C-alpha positions in Angstrom: 272.9 142.4 134.6 272.9 138.7 134.1 276.1 136.6 134.9 276.1 133.9 132.2 278.7 131.0 132.2 277.7 128.4 134.7 276.6 125.0 133.4 274.2 124.2 136.3 272.3 125.9 139.1 274.0 128.7 141.0 274.1 128.0 144.7 275.6 131.2 146.1 276.7 134.7 145.0 278.7 137.2 147.1 280.4 140.6 146.4 284.1 141.2 147.2 284.6 143.7 150.1 285.3 146.6 147.8 282.2 145.8 145.7 284.2 145.4 142.4 283.9 141.7 142.0 281.4 139.0 142.5 282.0 135.3 143.3 279.4 132.6 142.4 279.4 128.9 143.2 277.4 126.3 141.3 276.4 122.7 140.9 278.6 122.6 137.9 281.5 122.0 140.3 283.1 125.5 139.8 283.2 128.9 141.4 283.6 131.8 139.1 284.8 135.5 139.7 283.1 138.2 137.8 283.6 142.0 137.3 280.7 143.6 139.2 280.6 146.6 136.9 280.8 144.9 133.5 279.6 141.3 134.3 282.7 139.9 132.5 284.1 136.6 133.6 287.4 137.1 135.4 288.3 133.6 136.5 287.0 130.1 136.8 287.9 128.3 140.0 288.1 124.6 139.3 289.0 121.6 141.4 286.1 120.3 143.2 284.5 117.0 142.1 281.0 117.7 143.4 278.8 120.8 143.6 280.3 123.9 145.1 277.7 125.0 147.8 279.2 128.2 148.8 281.9 130.7 147.9 282.9 134.0 149.5 285.8 136.6 149.5 288.2 136.9 152.3 288.1 140.2 154.2 290.8 141.6 152.3 289.4 140.5 149.0 292.5 138.5 147.9 291.2 135.1 148.3 288.1 133.1 147.8 287.0 130.2 150.0 284.8 127.5 148.7 282.8 124.6 150.3 281.7 121.6 148.2 279.7 118.5 148.5 282.9 116.5 147.9 283.7 117.1 151.5 286.4 119.7 150.8 287.0 123.3 151.2 289.5 125.2 149.0 291.1 128.6 149.2 292.1 130.3 145.9 294.2 133.4 145.4 292.3 135.7 143.4 294.3 139.0 143.9 295.5 139.1 140.2 298.5 141.5 140.9 299.6 139.0 143.6 299.1 136.1 141.2 301.2 137.8 138.6 304.0 138.6 141.1 304.0 135.0 142.3 304.1 133.7 138.6 307.2 136.0 137.9 309.0 134.5 141.0 308.2 131.0 139.8 309.1 131.4 136.2 312.8 130.7 135.2 314.8 133.8 134.4 316.1 134.2 131.0 319.8 134.8 131.3 320.3 135.5 127.6 322.1 131.9 127.0 
């Protein structure tokens, strides 16, 4: 399988603890999360202003940590069920008015 989508060299690739996803980091200033079975892109993790040198899943697979040449590290929530639950909490409730 070939994971196609980065616009520059890939600097790292790591599997999630359950083996179902892969995270890659790249000189294109992004990290990406992929479905390991199909190779489909699940998420692009933007925000760095220089190459992302490293990316890895947390032990529970719910987060990805990245390190960049812009002298920053970032932590992204990638548990999509948790993201959806958080979004539902943050969205205004339609009260039918």
